[in-house]
KEPA-874077 format. One record per residue (C-alpha): residue number from 0; y, z, x. Coordinates in steps of 0.25 Angstrom, whole numbers, plus 5000, padded with zeros to 4 digits. Each point is the difference from the previous one (the first is absolute). Layout:
N
REC  pos    yy    zz    xx
REC  NUM     Y     Z     X
...
END
This chain:
330
REC  pos    yy    zz    xx
REC    0  4999  5073  5094
REC    1  5010  5005  4989
REC    2  5012  4991  4997
REC    3  5013  5004  5004
REC    4  5010  5005  4990
REC    5  5009  4988  5003
REC    6  4988  4991  4995
REC    7  5000  5006  4987
REC    8  5009  4999  4988
REC    9  5010  5011  4998
REC   10  4997  5009  4988
REC   11  5010  4997  4989
REC   12  5005  4987  5006
REC   13  5000  4989  4989
REC   14  4990  4989  5003
REC   15  4998  4986  4994
REC   16  4987  4999  4991
REC   17  5001  5015  4995
REC   18  4997  5002  4985
REC   19  4991  5007  4991
REC   20  4991  4994  4989
REC   21  5005  5010  4990
REC   22  5014  4996  5002
REC   23  4997  4985  4999
REC   24  4992  5002  4987
REC   25  5013  5005  4993
REC   26  5007  4987  5004
REC   27  4991  4988  4999
REC   28  5011  4991  5001
REC   29  5003  5004  5014
REC   30  4987  4993  5004
REC   31  4995  4991  4989
REC   32  5007  4986  4998
REC   33  4996  4993  4987
REC   34  5002  4985  5002
REC   35  5009  4994  4988
REC   36  4995  4989  4991
REC   37  5007  4989  5007
REC   38  4994  5004  5013
REC   39  4986  5001  4994
REC   40  5002  4986  4993
REC   41  5004  4994  5013
REC   42  4988  5006  5008
REC   43  4991  4995  4989
REC   44  5005  4986  5002
REC   45  4999  5001  5015
REC   46  4985  5005  4998
REC   47  4998  4988  4991
REC   48  5005  4991  5011
REC   49  4991  5006  5010
REC   50  4988  4997  4991
REC   51  5004  4986  4999
REC   52  5000  4999  5016
REC   53  5015  5000  5002
REC   54  5000  5010  5012
REC   55  5014  4996  5005
REC   56  5007  5011  4992
REC   57  5002  5011  5011
REC   58  5016  5000  4998
REC   59  4998  5000  4985
REC   60  4992  5013  5001
REC   61  5009  5007  5009
REC   62  5012  4996  4991
REC   63  4994  5005  4987
REC   64  4996  5013  5007
REC   65  5012  5002  5008
REC   66  5005  5012  4993
REC   67  4986  5007  5000
REC   68  4999  4997  5015
REC   69  5014  5006  5003
REC   70  4996  5012  4992
REC   71  4987  5001  5007
REC   72  5007  4999  5014
REC   73  5010  5010  4996
REC   74  4989  5010  4997
REC   75  4992  4997  5012
REC   76  5011  5001  5010
REC   77  5010  5011  4995
REC   78  4993  5006  4988
REC   79  4987  5007  4997
REC   80  4991  4990  5006
REC   81  4993  4995  4987
REC   82  5002  4992  4988
REC   83  4992  4995  4988
REC   84  5004  4986  4994
REC   85  4994  4997  4986
REC   86  4999  4987  4993
REC   87  4994  4989  5008
REC   88  4993  4991  4990
REC   89  4986  5000  5006
REC   90  4992  4999  4988
REC   91  4994  4986  4997
REC   92  5002  4996  5014
REC   93  4989  4999  5011
REC   94  4999  5009  5012
REC   95  5004  4990  5010
REC   96  5012  4996  4992
REC   97  5005  5014  4999
REC   98  4997  5002  5014
REC   99  5008  4988  5004
REC  100  5012  5006  4993
REC  101  4998  5014  5005
REC  102  4999  4996  5015
REC  103  5012  4991  4999
REC  104  5008  5012  4994
REC  105  4995  5009  5011
REC  106  5006  4991  5011
REC  107  5013  5003  4995
REC  108  4998  5015  5004
REC  109  4992  4997  5013
REC  110  4989  4993  5007
REC  111  4986  5001  4995
REC  112  4990  5007  5010
REC  113  4985  5000  5002
REC  114  4994  5011  4992
REC  115  4986  5000  5006
REC  116  4992  4995  5012
REC  117  4998  4987  4992
REC  118  5015  4997  5000
REC  119  5002  5000  4985
REC  120  5015  4999  4997
REC  121  4998  5003  4985
REC  122  4988  5009  4996
REC  123  4993  5002  4987
REC  124  4999  5015  4996
REC  125  4988  5001  4991
REC  126  4986  5007  4999
REC  127  4990  4992  5008
REC  128  4988  5010  4998
REC  129  5002  5004  5015
REC  130  4995  5014  5004
REC  131  5012  5009  5001
REC  132  4992  5009  5009
REC  133  4998  4990  5011
REC  134  5011  5002  5011
REC  135  5001  4985  5002
REC  136  5004  4997  4985
REC  137  5014  4999  4997
REC  138  5002  5009  4987
REC  139  5009  4989  4993
REC  140  4986  4993  4998
REC  141  4995  5012  4992
REC  142  5004  5008  4987
REC  143  5000  5013  5008
REC  144  5012  5008  5002
REC  145  5009  4998  5012
REC  146  5007  5012  5004
REC  147  5015  5000  5005
REC  148  5002  4990  5012
REC  149  5009  4989  5005
REC  150  4996  4986  5004
REC  151  5004  4992  5012
REC  152  5013  4992  4997
REC  153  5014  5003  4997
REC  154  5000  4996  4986
REC  155  4988  5001  4991
REC  156  4999  4992  4987
REC  157  4990  5001  4988
REC  158  5000  4990  4988
REC  159  4992  5004  4988
REC  160  4992  4988  4994
REC  161  4991  5010  4991
REC  162  4999  5015  4999
REC  163  4988  5009  4999
REC  164  4993  5005  4987
REC  165  5004  5014  5005
REC  166  5005  5006  5012
REC  167  5005  4992  5012
REC  168  5014  5006  5000
REC  169  5009  4997  5012
REC  170  5005  5014  5005
REC  171  5011  5001  5010
REC  172  5007  5011  5008
REC  173  5011  5001  5010
REC  174  4994  5002  5014
REC  175  5014  5006  5003
REC  176  4999  5010  4989
REC  177  4985  5003  5004
REC  178  5005  5003  5015
REC  179  5011  5009  4995
REC  180  4991  5008  4991
REC  181  4990  5001  5012
REC  182  5011  5005  5010
REC  183  5004  5010  4990
REC  184  4986  5005  4997
REC  185  4993  4999  5013
REC  186  5011  4998  5011
REC  187  4988  5003  5010
REC  188  4993  4987  4996
REC  189  5011  4990  4998
REC  190  5002  4997  5015
REC  191  4986  4994  5000
REC  192  5004  4988  4991
REC  193  5008  4995  5012
REC  194  4988  5000  5010
REC  195  4990  4989  5001
REC  196  4988  5000  4990
REC  197  4988  4990  5001
REC  198  4999  4990  4988
REC  199  4987  4993  4998
REC  200  5001  4984  4998
REC  201  4989  4996  4989
REC  202  4992  4988  5005
REC  203  5005  5000  5014
REC  204  4987  5003  5007
REC  205  4994  4987  4994
REC  206  5012  4992  5007
REC  207  4999  5007  5013
REC  208  5013  5007  4997
REC  209  5004  5014  5003
REC  210  4994  5009  4989
REC  211  5011  5010  5000
REC  212  5015  5000  5005
REC  213  5009  5012  5002
REC  214  5014  5001  4994
REC  215  5009  5011  4994
REC  216  5000  5003  4985
REC  217  5015  5001  5001
REC  218  5012  4996  5008
REC  219  5015  5004  5000
REC  220  5011  4991  5006
REC  221  5011  5010  4997
REC  222  5004  4993  4987
REC  223  4987  4997  4992
REC  224  4986  5006  4999
REC  225  4989  4990  5000
REC  226  4985  5003  4997
REC  227  4987  4993  5002
REC  228  4988  5007  4993
REC  229  4986  4997  4996
REC  230  4992  5013  4999
REC  231  4987  4994  4999
REC  232  5002  4991  5012
REC  233  5003  5012  5008
REC  234  4987  5007  4995
REC  235  4992  4987  5002
REC  236  5004  4999  5014
REC  237  4993  5013  5003
REC  238  4987  4993  4998
REC  239  5003  4993  5014
REC  240  4996  5007  5013
REC  241  5012  4994  5007
REC  242  5010  5007  4991
REC  243  5004  5015  5003
REC  244  4995  5010  4989
REC  245  5011  5005  4991
REC  246  5005  5014  5003
REC  247  4999  5011  4989
REC  248  5015  4998  4999
REC  249  4999  4985  4998
REC  250  4990  5002  4989
REC  251  5008  5010  4993
REC  252  5012  4991  5001
REC  253  4993  4989  4993
REC  254  4996  5009  4989
REC  255  5014  5006  4998
REC  256  5007  4986  5001
REC  257  4991  4994  4990
REC  258  5001  5012  4991
REC  259  5015  4999  5000
REC  260  5000  4985  4997
REC  261  4992  5003  4988
REC  262  5010  5010  4994
REC  263  5003  4995  4986
REC  264  5015  5004  5002
REC  265  5001  4990  5012
REC  266  4992  4988  4996
REC  267  5003  4989  4989
REC  268  4989  4993  4992
REC  269  5002  4985  4997
REC  270  4991  4993  4990
REC  271  5000  4985  5003
REC  272  5001  4990  4989
REC  273  4997  4985  5002
REC  274  5013  4994  5006
REC  275  5004  5013  5007
REC  276  5004  4999  5015
REC  277  5001  5012  5008
REC  278  5008  5000  5014
REC  279  4999  5012  5009
REC  280  5006  5003  5014
REC  281  4988  5004  5007
REC  282  5006  5009  5010
REC  283  5006  5009  4989
REC  284  4990  5000  4989
REC  285  4986  5004  5000
REC  286  4991  4994  4989
REC  287  4987  5002  4993
REC  288  4991  4994  4989
REC  289  4992  5009  4990
REC  290  4986  4996  4997
REC  291  4998  4991  4989
REC  292  4991  4994  4990
REC  293  5000  4985  4997
REC  294  4998  4992  4988
REC  295  4986  4993  4999
REC  296  5005  4986  4999
REC  297  5003  4994  5013
REC  298  5013  4994  4996
REC  299  5005  5013  4996
REC  300  4997  5008  5012
REC  301  5011  5007  5008
REC  302  5006  4990  5010
REC  303  5013  5001  5008
REC  304  5005  4991  5011
REC  305  5006  5007  5013
REC  306  5010  4995  5010
REC  307  5003  5007  5014
REC  308  5014  4995  5005
REC  309  5007  5002  5013
REC  310  5014  5002  4997
REC  311  5009  5001  5012
REC  312  5012  5003  4991
REC  313  4993  5013  4996
REC  314  5002  5005  5014
REC  315  4986  5006  5000
REC  316  4998  5003  5014
REC  317  4986  5006  4999
REC  318  4990  4993  5009
REC  319  4988  4993  4993
REC  320  4985  4998  5004
REC  321  4999  4986  5005
REC  322  4985  4997  5000
REC  323  5002  4989  4990
REC  324  5015  4997  5001
REC  325  5004  5009  4989
REC  326  4999  5015  4997
REC  327  4988  5009  4999
REC  328  4990  4996  4990
REC  329  5001  5008  4987
END
């Protein structure tokens, strides 16, 4: 059943989260915040305190990062829906110490949510040697490319502990702008975004949970366009007999949608440095990771920490999968 015109954005109407990567690249100060020397020094002292076992410093973390938090919240609520904050002094500190600081800061923006069926609130993003072709393997455990997608929370955060030898860029694109381009180029396909699609849930079968669940890729409430998209989950769901087969139009839509998202004029590449923190508004921003090569030394391998946050203040009305208390596993 096609969506009614009233359930789709009006062409030309301004919508939050609409930007192009080419425009952002010209004005990096619009999305990058460099922490000043004073803030870095105070964060270093807090990390030293955590190393000594002084954990009761939550208020201090929030005070030191108050300006960065306000800038992030402004971008997430009324801006483009993304920000890159640079300068957390992570080098010389253990993973657990940095994670404590990061999770404490995250709670100023929202409430950490489970990211997988094991219920992890903070996840390590690194290559474990897992097979990227296994449909039950989460791609963040591999070095393979992840195409554009969303995750399963209101706000997505990544902190870089160490970068890759080569590759591994974080590539982001406005899902609002992708929709606009799709509607302009293929108005016959755009309404399909608002119909139910079946998404596979990795690892669900082993836990006697539904292997796939239906939901629309896009919703529109009259003021904002919100997107949930994981193309390979849709394709993997086709392996299940219980899932309806994609129509020719649906298959074409996936190809056209992903092709538009990968338009270099629309996306923006971010090369993570140690101490970088990226916050994204999930419903407005699609993200991907390019394939990467690691350093041979274990301590130098690419390693990020990820938070998924529920942020009621963001006013993200998209429903989430609830198989493990959080969003869909990505």
